[in-house]
N, C-alpha and C positions, 0 to 999 in steps of 0.2 A: 351302720346307719342309725343315727339317733332318732328316736321316735318323736314326732311332733304332734301326733294326734292320739288322743286317748282311745283305747279300745272300746268299742261299743258294748255296753252291758246288755246281756240278753234279758235281764230282768227289768230293763228301763221301762218306765211308764210313759207312754206316748201322749202325755197330757196335752201337748200343743198341736197334735196332728189334726185336730179339727179346726185349727186356725187357718182356714183357706178362704178363697173367694166365695166358696159355697157355704161357709160356716163363719160368718163375720162375728158372731156373738161369743166366740171363745173367750174365757176369762184369763187365758194364759199369755197375755200380751207381753209381759216382761220376759218370760221364757222365750217366746217367739222372736223377740228382738235381740236375744243373746246369740252371737254367732257361734260360740262354742256349743251351746245347746243344739243349734242347727246341725253342727258336724256330728255330735254324739248321737243324734236321732235321725241320721240318714237312713233312707229306705234301702235295705240290702237283701231282704228276703221276700219271697213271694207273699207270705201271709201279711207282711207289712205293706206291700204294694197294694194288696186288696183293700186296704183301708182308704185308699185314695182313688183308685180307678177300678173298673171292671175289666180285667185283662182277658183277652180272648185266648183260645187254646194255644195258638202259636206263641203268643207272648209268654204264657205259662211254661211251655216247654223250654223256650229260650232262656228264661230267667234261671231255671234249674240248671241248664247246661252251661251257663256263663260263669258259674262259680269257679271253675278251674281255668278260666281264660281272662278276658277283660271283664272284671266283675261289675255287677250293678251296684251303684251307690248314688242316691238321689237325695238332695237336701229337701226337707219339708217345704221350704220356700218354693223351689222349682217344681216340686210335685203339686203345689197348690195352683200352678198355672196350667196343668194338664187337663184336657177334656176327659171327663169320666168315662164316656162311652165310645169315643171316636178313636180307633187305633191309628188313624191317619193324622191325628192332631200333630202339628209341627213341633210342639214342645215334647210331647210324648215320644215321637219318633226319634228324638235325639237322646232320650234318657233310658227308655225301656228296651231291652234286648229283643231281637227278632231272629228267627232261624236263618235268614239270609246271611247274617254276619258270620256264620260258621261254615259257609261255603268257600272253597278255594278257587283261585283264578290263576291263570298262567302269567298274569301281569303283576301278581302280588310281590311286594318287596318287604322283607322284615324291617329294614331300615330305609324307607322310601326316600328320605332326604339325604342319605349318605352321611349322617352325622358322626357315626362311629369312626370312620376313616380320618376325619378331621379333628378328632379328640386329642388334645395336646396335654391335658392334665385332668384329674378327676372332675367330671362334670363340665369341662370347658371345651367348647368347640370353636376352632379358629379357621374360618373359611375365607372370609373377605379380608382384604389387607388391613383396614383400620378399625375393625370391630370384632367382638367375640360374643359368643352365646354361653351363658353360665346356667346350667341345669342344676339348680340348687336343691330340688326335691322331686320325688316321684309321686307325690300326693296331690290329689285334686279334691275339691269339695264334691264334684259330681264327675262321673266318668262318661264322657260323650261317646256315643256308639260309633262315631266316625273318627275317633282319635288316631292321629298319625304316629304318636309315640306309644302305642299300645304294647310295644315290646318291653317297655320299662315302667310305665305308670301303674300305680296301684298295687304293685307287687309287695312292697314292704311299708309304704307310707312313712318314709323317713327322709331325712335331709343329709347333706354331706357332713361328715365329721369335721371337727375343727382342723385336724391335720390335712384332710383332703382339701378343705377350703383354703388353707394357707398355701398349698401347692398351686392352686388355681390363681390366687392373688399374686403369688411370686412370679408366675409366668406373665401375668398382665403387667406387673411392675417392671419387668425386664425387657418388655417389647414396647418401645417408645412410639411405634406407629399406631398402637391401639388407642383410639380416642373415644370409643363408644362401647359400652358394655350393656348387653341385653340380658336381663335376668328372667329366666323362665323355669319350666319344670315339665310335668307337674305345675302347680300354681304357687309361686313364691310368696303370695300374700297370705298363705296359710301359716307361714311362720309367725311367731309371736311378735309383738311390737318390739320387745327387747332384742330378739334375734335379727329383725330387720334393721333396727338401729345400728347394731354391730356390723352387719353385712354392708350396709350402705356407707357407713363410716370408713370401713376398710378400703372400699373402692374409691371413695371420694378423696382419701389421703394420697392417692396416686396422682402426681402432678399432671401427667399427660392425658389422663382420662377426662374428657370434657363433658360427655353426655352419659347419663344412666337411664336405661329404659326398663320397664317392667311389663311383662306379658301376662295377662290375667283373664280369667273368665268369671271372677267372683262378683263383679257388679251385677252380673246376670244370675248366677247360681247361688250366691251368698252375699247379697247386698248389706246384710247386717254387719259384715266385717268392717265396714268403713265408718268406724267410730271417730269422734273428734281426736282421740288420743292417737290413732293410727295416722290420721291426716296431719297431725302436728309432727309426727316422726318423719313422714315423707317430705313435708315442706322444708325440712332442714337441709335437703340435699339437692336443691336446684342447681343446674337445670336437670330436671327429672321428668320423663314422659311416661305415660301409661297407655298401652295398647290393649283394648278390650275385645275379646272374642264374643261376637254377637251375631246371630244368624237369622233372627226373625223378629218382627216388630212386637209380637206377643211376649217376648222376653223382657221388654222394657217396661217393667212394672213400676208402680208408685215408689216402691222401695229402691228400685234401681235408679229412678230419677233423683231421689234423695241422696243416694251414694255419689252419683255424678256431680250433684250440686256441691257436696262437701269437698270433693276432689278439686273441682274447678275453682271453688272459693279459696282453696289452699294454694292456688296458682299453678296447678298441675295441668298441662295440656293433655287432652284425651284424643286418641285415635281409635278406629275400629279395624278389626280383622274379621272378615266374614268368609266362611267356607261355602262354596256353591254346592248345594245338596239337592238331589233328586227328590221330588214330591214334598219338599220343605220350603225352598225359596227359589226354585228354578224357573220362575216366570217373571216377565218384566214388571208387572203391576206389583207383585209381592216385593220385589227388590226395590222398586221405586219407593214404596211405603216405608220400607226399612231404612233406606238411606235418608229420607226426609225426617223420619222419626229420630234417627241418631243425631242429626244436626240440631233438632229441636231441644235435645238435652245436652248440647254442647260437646258432642263427640264427632270428630271429623272423620268421615269414611277414608280409610287408608288403603287396605288391600282387599280384593276379592280373590280368594284362592280357588283354583281348580283343585278338587278333592284329591289328595295324595293317593298313591298306589299301596296304601297300607292293607294288610290282610283283613278280609272281612268287610271291606267298604265298597265293593263293586256295585252293590245294589243302591248305593246313594250317590254314585258318581254319574255325572252327566257327560254328554259330548262337549268338546271344546266349543263347537258351534253354538251351543246353547248359551255359554258364557259370552261369546262375542255378540250375540243378538241382544243380550241383556245390556251390555255396555252401549251398544248402538241405541237402545231404547232410552238410556239415561242422557247421553251426550246431546246437548242442545235442547233437551226437553225439560231439564231442571238445572239448577245452578251447578257450576263446575265443582263447588265444594262438596256436592253430593255424589260425585262420580269417583269411585275408587279405581285404583290401578288393578287390572285383571292380570294375575300372574300364575304361572306354573312353576312349582319347585322342581327343577329338572331332576329326573330320577337318578339316583346314585350319587348325588352331591354336586350337581351342576349349578346350584343356586337358583335364585328367583329370576325368571325370565318374563318380562312383560309381554302380554299377548293383546294386540290391538286390532280393531277392524281396519281394513284397508281404506285409507283416505287419500293416498297418492295414487292417482290413476295411471299417470305416465309422466316421464321426465325427459328433458333434452337439455342441450347446452343453453337454450334461451329461457327455459323456465319449466314449471311443473303444472300438471293438471291435477286439481284437487276436488274432492267430493265433500260436501257439507252434510249436516245431520238430516237434511231433507232429501238427500240424494242428488242435489243439483251440482253440476260440474262447473268449475271456475279455472281460469288460467292465471297463474301468478308468475310474472317475469322475474326470473332468478338471475339478475344481472347487476353489475356494479357500474355506476357512472364514473368515468375517469375525470380528472381535473380539467381536461380539455373539452368536456361536455359530450364525449363520445362514449357510448355504452360498451362495456366489455363483459364477456361471459365469465362467470365464476369458474375457477379451476376445478 
C-alpha cells in the first residue's frame, strides 16, 4: 500500500491551532488554508485535543483506548467547529471517542454492508448489475466515530498499488454492463491532484463507463482541499458527480460554502449523504434545517441512511421509526428537493432498500386510498378508459 499521507511529526509546532472561530486573530492564515498542513496537524493525541476542547473524563479514557482500534484523527478545521465545553456538541460527538463505542452488541457485523463477499478485484466491489464501488484508499482526513468501514479505514493510510488498480480497471473494462463507477474509500480526494488525474483518466478511457462518482467527506472536514487546481482536474472528466457526507448544519462552515461554490462553478453536481445519528440529527427540526441548508449551498439531499450495524455504533443508532417520522416531517412541509430517500443498507450485502412512510392505505380493482402529508385520505380511481368510453380496471 503506497503512502499518500505524510506521517505526522511529533515535533510539529501547532502554529495554526489557534485559528478557530474562538481565535480569529491568528496570523497563520496561509498555513490554515493549506490542506496538507491541515492533514499533517490533525489532532491524534489527548494532549493535542486539550488545546481545542475541555474533554470530560469519559472522553479522556476513550481517546486513550481508541489508539488500538478506530483511532482518533480530527483536522484543525473540524476541531474549530466543536463546542469547547459541551460533550453533546453534534460536531464533537462525531469526532471525539466515547466509551460506548467500545461496547459490543449481538447485532454487530464486522462488514455490515457485506462488501467483502462482492469484492471481485483489489478494492473493487460489484454488487449491482451496472455499477461498481472502487475503494481506492483506507485514509480519511477525519475518522468519524460512526464509521461503517471501521474494519479497514485508518489502519495504514495508503492507497491501492498501481498493480492492484490495474486489476480493478481490467475487470471494469471487461464487463460491458458497468456504466457507473463510484470511487470511495476512505476518502478518494485525499489523493494528490496528479493521482486523481491518472485515476479518473484510466476510468474515463473505458468506453462503456458513462458516469463517474466520488464519495467524500472533505467539503466538511477538509474544505481547504478544494483548490482551483483540484477543481480543474475534476472538471476534465464530466459527467462526474460528487456525493458529500454531511450530518449537521453546523458542519456547513464558510469554508465549506467556498468549497461547494468552486465545485458547482466547475460544473460538478453535488448530492448529500446523511447518516441518521442519535442525539446528533435525530429530530425533525434539526434535519429540516440541515436539508434546507444543504440546498442553499447547492447540494441536493440524496440519501438519509439508517446507521449501519458496524461494531461500536449501537449508541448512535436510532429506531427505524425515528427515521420514518423525520421523512414524514419533511414531505409536504418543504420542497421535494429537500427530501432525501431514507434507506437501510440491508445487512450482509442486500443493498440499499428504500424505507418509506405508508401512503397507500388500501387498494382494490377500482382504485387506491392514499394519505397526504396532512394525514387526509383521498381516493384515486386506478382505471383505464377504453376507446368505447367504458372504464376497465387495470390488470
